[in-house]
C-alpha positions as a printed Julia matrix, in Angstrom:
155×3 Matrix{Float64}:
 119.75  46.49  -22.67
 116.17  45.21  -22.68
 113.24  47.47  -21.87
 112.56  47.62  -18.12
 109.09  46.08  -17.94
 107.17  45.4   -14.77
 104.74  42.61  -13.93
 101.92  44.27  -15.87
 103.46  42.78  -19.02
 103.51  39.24  -17.65
 100.67  36.82  -18.41
 101.01  34.73  -15.25
 101.5   37.83  -13.11
  98.18  39.34  -14.25
  96.4   36.0   -13.91
  97.62  35.59  -10.32
  96.52  39.13   -9.46
  93.02  38.54  -10.84
  92.65  35.05   -9.37
  94.25  35.52   -5.96
  93.87  39.28   -5.46
  97.58  39.86   -4.84
 100.83  40.05   -6.77
 102.74  36.9    -7.58
 105.48  38.0    -5.17
 102.89  38.41   -2.39
 101.44  34.9    -2.73
 101.53  33.04    0.57
 103.13  29.83   -0.67
 102.75  28.09    2.7
  99.01  28.82    2.71
  98.69  27.51   -0.84
 100.57  24.32    0.0
  98.44  23.82    3.11
  95.11  24.27    1.29
  93.96  21.88   -1.42
  91.43  24.5    -2.57
  94.1   27.19   -3.06
  96.5   24.69   -4.63
  93.73  23.61   -7.01
  93.22  27.23   -8.06
  96.96  27.66   -8.63
  97.08  24.43  -10.67
  94.34  25.72  -12.96
  96.1   29.08  -13.44
  99.45  27.43  -14.25
  97.83  24.88  -16.55
  95.95  27.53  -18.54
  99.01  29.76  -18.79
 101.3   26.95  -19.95
  98.72  25.68  -22.45
  98.56  29.24  -23.8
 102.34  29.04  -24.27
 102.0   25.77  -26.17
  99.41  27.33  -28.49
 101.75  30.25  -29.16
 104.62  27.88  -29.98
 102.35  25.98  -32.39
 101.45  29.27  -34.11
 105.13  30.2   -34.37
 106.06  26.78  -35.76
 103.56  27.34  -38.56
 104.7   30.9   -39.33
 106.5   31.29  -42.69
 109.34  33.4   -41.21
 110.06  30.76  -38.56
 109.82  27.95  -41.11
 112.47  29.68  -43.25
 114.95  29.88  -40.37
 116.01  26.28  -39.74
 117.75  27.01  -36.44
 114.84  29.02  -35.06
 112.36  26.4   -36.24
 114.39  23.69  -34.48
 114.41  25.71  -31.25
 110.61  25.99  -31.34
 110.32  22.26  -32.13
 112.29  21.51  -28.96
 110.14  23.93  -26.94
 107.03  22.28  -28.4
 108.14  18.86  -27.2
 109.08  20.23  -23.75
 106.02  22.43  -23.17
 103.5   19.72  -22.09
 105.76  18.9   -19.13
 104.91  22.39  -17.86
 101.16  21.75  -17.51
 100.62  17.98  -17.42
 101.69  17.57  -13.76
  99.1   20.17  -12.73
  96.38  18.56  -14.85
  97.34  15.19  -13.37
  97.05  16.51   -9.79
  93.62  17.97  -10.58
  92.43  14.66  -12.07
  93.92  12.46   -9.32
  92.33  14.6    -6.63
  88.94  14.8    -8.37
  89.31  18.55   -8.82
  87.76  20.46  -11.66
  89.55  21.69  -14.75
  89.43  25.4   -15.65
  85.92  26.75  -16.11
  84.6   29.26  -18.66
  85.36  32.24  -16.39
  89.01  31.2   -15.96
  89.41  30.51  -19.69
  87.86  33.92  -20.36
  90.34  35.62  -18.03
  93.17  33.84  -19.85
  91.86  35.07  -23.22
  91.35  38.61  -21.87
  94.91  38.82  -20.53
  96.34  37.39  -23.75
  94.32  39.79  -25.91
  95.31  42.74  -23.72
  98.98  41.83  -24.14
  98.75  41.09  -27.86
  96.6   44.01  -29.0
  97.37  46.78  -26.51
 100.55  46.33  -24.52
 102.92  44.83  -27.1
 101.99  47.36  -29.8
 102.58  50.16  -27.3
 106.11  48.88  -26.75
 106.88  49.55  -30.42
 105.67  53.14  -30.04
 107.32  53.85  -26.66
 110.59  55.19  -28.03
 111.86  56.5   -24.67
 111.01  53.37  -22.72
 113.36  52.94  -19.76
 116.03  50.29  -20.16
 117.44  47.94  -17.57
 120.73  49.15  -16.17
 121.8   45.6   -15.29
 120.51  42.1   -15.93
 117.74  40.97  -13.55
 119.89  38.12  -12.2
 123.06  40.23  -11.84
 123.2   39.81   -8.05
 122.52  36.07   -8.05
 125.26  33.51   -7.7
 124.36  31.0   -10.38
 127.57  29.44  -11.57
 127.55  28.46  -15.2
 127.25  24.73  -15.79
 130.23  22.98  -17.26
 129.65  22.26  -20.96
 129.24  18.54  -21.68
 132.24  18.57  -24.0
 134.47  19.71  -21.1
 132.78  17.56  -18.45
 133.48  14.33  -20.35
 137.05  15.22  -21.31
């Protein structure tokens, strides 16, 4: 089973905590929807985080080990094509509503969180031999029926 990690290992989780002063689970979604200023802040956080993901995919696509594995390389090519759809709607809302794009402070927070994960937290995972493991999958209690494969749906 995977290592049981909490929100301290999540990029967006840390960004939300720093930007909004609460955990991602504690965000008042109704208040954010009702306030253009709060929604603007959330758009900038999501945009920065998703753009960070795109940069990581680009780095992986250029990595020799990924290039050697055709299947893995193809997966990252698909992710690379899909990734802009994760931030462009937020950038579009900011532009259409004459709201600002992320400033230097927000970009700095993004870099700080990324560096913290890359140089401190992820290396510690390799040294944490007795790290607790999940006892069940996170979605074990959810009722998400599996989609019917296309090959069976068209038969």
